[in-house]
LUMBA-95259 format. One line per field, with one value per atom (N, C-alpha, C): chain; x, y, z. Coordinates in Angstrom, 2 decimals, padded with zeros to 5 digits. Atoms other than C-alpha are relative to their C-alpha. Example, Ala and Ser with C-alpha at 12.3 -4.5 7.8 and 13.67 -1.06 7.14 Angstrom:
BEGIN
c = c(A,A,A,A,A,A)
x = c(000.89,012.30,000.90,-000.82,013.67,-000.77)
y = c(-001.19,-004.50,001.20,-001.19,-001.06,001.09)
z = c(000.00,007.80,000.00,-000.06,007.14,000.73)
end
This chain:
BEGIN
c = c(A,A,A,A,A,A,A,A,A,A,A,A,A,A,A,A,A,A,A,A,A,A,A,A,A,A,A,A,A,A,A,A,A,A,A,A,A,A,A,A,A,A,A,A,A,A,A,A,A,A,A,A,A,A,A,A,A,A,A,A,A,A,A,A,A,A,A,A,A,A,A,A,A,A,A,A,A,A,A,A,A,A,A,A,A,A,A,A,A,A,A,A,A,A,A,A,A,A,A,A,A,A,A,A,A,A,A,A,A,A,A,A,A,A,A,A,A,A,A,A,A,A,A,A,A,A,A,A,A,A,A,A,A,A,A,A,A,A,A,A,A,A,A,A,A,A,A,A,A,A,A,A,A,A,A,A,A,A,A,A,A,A,A,A,A,A,A,A,A,A,A,A,A,A,A,A,A,A,A,A,A,A,A,A,A,A,A,A,A,A,A,A,A,A,A,A,A,A,A,A,A,A,A,A,A,A,A,A,A,A,A,A,A,A,A,A,A,A,A,A,A,A,A,A,A,A,A,A,A,A,A,A,A,A,A,A,A,A,A,A,A,A,A,A,A,A,A,A,A,A,A,A,A,A,A,A,A,A,A,A,A,A,A,A,A,A,A)
x = c(000.85,000.00,000.88,-000.74,001.33,-000.31,000.18,001.65,-001.23,001.14,-001.11,000.28,-000.40,000.82,-000.21,000.18,000.80,-001.47,001.44,-002.93,-000.61,000.50,-003.63,000.42,-000.47,-001.50,-000.83,000.80,-003.40,-001.39,001.33,-006.75,000.05,-000.14,-005.59,000.25,-000.35,-004.07,-001.14,001.07,-006.92,-001.16,001.16,-009.69,000.38,-000.47,-007.61,000.03,-000.02,-007.13,-001.41,001.38,-010.87,-000.55,000.45,-011.59,000.65,-000.70,-008.96,-000.61,000.61,-010.56,-001.32,001.25,-013.89,000.28,-000.36,-012.26,000.47,-000.49,-010.54,-001.15,001.14,-013.76,-000.85,000.81,-015.65,000.70,-000.74,-012.91,-000.03,000.01,-012.84,-001.37,001.35,-016.61,-000.49,000.36,-016.60,-001.23,001.15,-019.08,000.55,-000.60,-017.41,-001.03,000.80,-018.89,-001.42,001.32,-021.75,-000.50,000.58,-024.14,000.42,-000.40,-023.26,001.45,-001.40,-019.56,000.17,-000.06,-020.09,-000.44,000.46,-021.98,001.09,-001.08,-019.10,001.12,-001.04,-016.61,-000.42,000.50,-018.77,000.06,-000.02,-019.08,001.44,-001.41,-015.29,000.52,-000.44,-014.71,-000.61,000.66,-017.26,000.67,-000.67,-015.59,001.36,-001.30,-012.19,-000.15,000.19,-013.46,-000.35,000.43,-015.14,001.15,-001.09,-012.14,001.12,-001.04,-009.63,-000.45,000.54,-011.88,000.12,-000.10,-011.95,001.45,-001.42,-008.15,000.46,-000.42,-007.74,-000.73,000.76,-010.17,000.94,-000.79,-008.63,-000.90,000.75,-009.66,-000.70,000.59,-010.56,000.64,-000.47,-010.24,001.20,-001.08,-008.07,000.39,-000.40,-006.24,000.35,-000.41,-004.75,-001.22,001.22,-008.13,-000.81,000.75,-009.76,000.58,-000.63,-007.22,-000.16,000.25,-007.63,-001.40,001.38,-011.37,-000.12,000.01,-010.76,000.56,-000.58,-008.54,-001.00,001.00,-011.25,-001.14,001.06,-013.84,000.46,-000.56,-011.56,-000.10,000.04,-011.29,-001.43,001.41,-015.06,-000.58,000.57,-016.02,000.70,-000.73,-013.29,-000.49,000.52,-014.55,-001.34,001.31,-018.07,000.13,-000.21,-016.81,000.58,-000.57,-014.77,-001.10,001.13,-017.91,-000.83,000.76,-019.71,000.76,-000.81,-016.82,-000.10,000.09,-016.97,-001.35,001.33,-020.69,-000.08,000.00,-019.90,000.41,-000.58,-018.01,-000.84)
y = c(-001.19,000.00,001.24,-001.27,003.38,000.84,-000.86,006.05,000.89,-000.91,008.40,001.21,-001.15,011.20,-000.30,000.39,009.31,-000.09,000.09,008.61,001.39,-001.37,012.30,000.63,-000.51,013.18,-000.59,000.67,010.62,000.61,-000.60,012.05,001.37,-001.35,015.57,-000.02,000.05,014.64,-000.51,000.59,012.46,000.97,-000.90,014.88,001.33,-001.20,017.86,-000.20,000.31,016.17,-000.04,000.05,015.58,001.42,-001.39,019.26,000.66,-000.56,020.24,-000.51,000.59,017.88,000.68,-000.71,019.65,001.32,-001.28,022.98,-000.19,000.26,021.47,-000.32,000.36,019.94,001.23,-001.21,023.19,000.97,-000.90,025.19,-000.53,000.60,022.76,000.15,-000.12,023.06,001.44,-001.42,026.84,000.21,-000.07,026.31,000.26,-000.34,028.11,-000.03,000.05,027.37,-000.52,000.60,025.08,-000.48,000.46,024.03,-001.43,001.39,020.38,-000.09,-000.03,021.14,000.49,-000.51,023.14,-001.06,001.08,020.20,-001.04,000.98,017.84,000.54,-000.62,020.27,000.02,-000.01,020.68,-001.39,001.37,016.91,-000.46,000.35,016.51,000.64,-000.69,019.08,-000.65,000.69,017.38,-001.34,001.29,014.03,000.18,-000.30,015.53,000.23,-000.32,016.94,-001.25,001.21,013.67,-000.99,000.98,011.48,000.46,-000.51,013.73,-000.12,000.13,013.75,-001.45,001.42,009.94,-000.41,000.32,009.74,000.51,-000.61,012.03,-000.54,000.58,010.02,-000.73,000.68,008.85,-001.01,000.95,005.94,-001.10,001.10,003.54,-001.29,001.27,-000.09,-000.56,000.54,-001.25,001.06,-001.15,001.72,-000.41,000.43,-000.21,-000.35,000.36,-001.64,001.25,-001.25,001.78,000.78,-000.75,003.43,-000.70,000.76,000.64,000.28,-000.31,001.30,001.41,-001.37,005.02,000.03,000.06,004.24,-000.60,000.62,001.98,000.96,-001.00,004.70,001.08,-000.98,007.16,-000.53,000.59,004.80,-000.05,000.12,004.24,001.37,-001.33,007.91,000.72,-000.62,009.06,-000.57,000.62,006.57,000.59,-000.59,007.94,001.44,-001.38,011.51,000.07,000.03,010.63,-000.28,000.27,009.19,001.26,-001.25,012.47,001.00,-000.91,014.44,-000.42,000.50,012.23,000.36,-000.36,013.01,001.48,-001.44,016.74,000.25,-000.22,016.40,-000.52)
z = c(000.00,000.00,000.00,000.07,-000.95,001.23,-001.16,001.65,-000.13,-000.03,002.67,-000.89,000.82,001.00,-001.49,001.40,-002.31,-000.37,000.25,-002.02,-000.17,000.11,-001.45,-001.33,001.29,-004.50,-001.13,001.04,-006.58,-000.09,-000.03,-005.49,-000.66,000.55,-006.32,-001.51,001.42,-009.68,-000.86,000.81,-010.93,-000.14,000.07,-010.04,-000.66,000.69,-011.21,-001.50,001.43,-014.57,-000.59,000.46,-014.85,-000.18,000.10,-014.17,-001.22,001.16,-016.74,-001.30,001.19,-019.26,-000.34,000.24,-018.81,-000.71,000.62,-019.66,-001.43,001.36,-022.70,-000.93,000.83,-024.02,-000.30,000.21,-023.52,-000.95,000.90,-025.25,-001.43,001.33,-028.16,-000.66,000.53,-028.55,-000.01,-000.08,-028.11,000.87,-000.92,-025.27,001.40,-001.27,-022.40,001.13,-001.21,-018.98,-000.24,000.16,-019.94,001.36,-001.27,-017.18,000.31,-000.20,-017.71,000.47,-000.39,-017.46,001.43,-001.37,-014.28,001.00,-000.89,-012.76,000.20,-000.10,-013.53,000.88,-000.82,-012.00,001.46,-001.38,-008.88,000.62,-000.50,-008.55,000.28,-000.21,-008.90,001.28,-001.22,-006.15,001.24,-001.13,-003.86,000.26,-000.14,-004.53,000.65,-000.59,-003.70,001.51,-001.43,-000.40,000.80,-000.70,000.56,000.18,-000.07,-000.26,000.92,-000.90,001.50,001.45,-001.35,004.55,000.47,-000.36,004.50,000.25,-000.21,004.15,001.36,-001.26,007.15,001.23,-001.12,009.30,000.95,-001.03,012.54,000.70,-000.81,014.67,-000.79,000.76,011.88,000.49,-000.57,012.90,-000.75,000.82,010.00,-001.02,000.82,008.47,-001.43,001.34,005.53,-000.84,000.72,004.53,-000.34,000.21,004.93,-001.17,001.07,002.63,-001.34,001.23,000.07,-000.51,000.38,000.08,-000.55,000.51,-000.42,-001.42,001.34,-003.43,-000.99,000.86,-004.88,-000.29,000.20,-004.36,-000.97,000.94,-006.17,-001.43,001.33,-009.14,-000.54,000.41,-009.26,-000.37,000.23,-008.97,-001.16,001.11,-011.37,-001.32,001.22,-013.95,-000.40,000.27,-013.63,-000.50,000.43,-013.97,-001.41,001.35,-017.06,-001.03,000.91,-018.66,-000.23,000.13,-017.97,-000.86,000.83,-019.50,-001.46,001.38,-022.59,-000.64,000.53,-022.96,-000.34,000.30,-023.00,-001.45,001.33,-026.27,-001.06)
end
């Protein structure tokens, strides 16, 4: 299992890339700040906040298992967000 620091970096990078992808798709379509794009960005930010909060949780019974579950949740939610970004284009 990678360190907590690495997990936080992964969360930041993955969700940051998704937000950047929304801006790229909107720029390519000359549709700056679409409502759908804003919803995807808001959802990415909410996901970031939730996952970071879970990583920082103290007092979990099995820390390694908990962090593995957080990583799996990141993968699941990031996949769903990528699908939404693909629908924008």
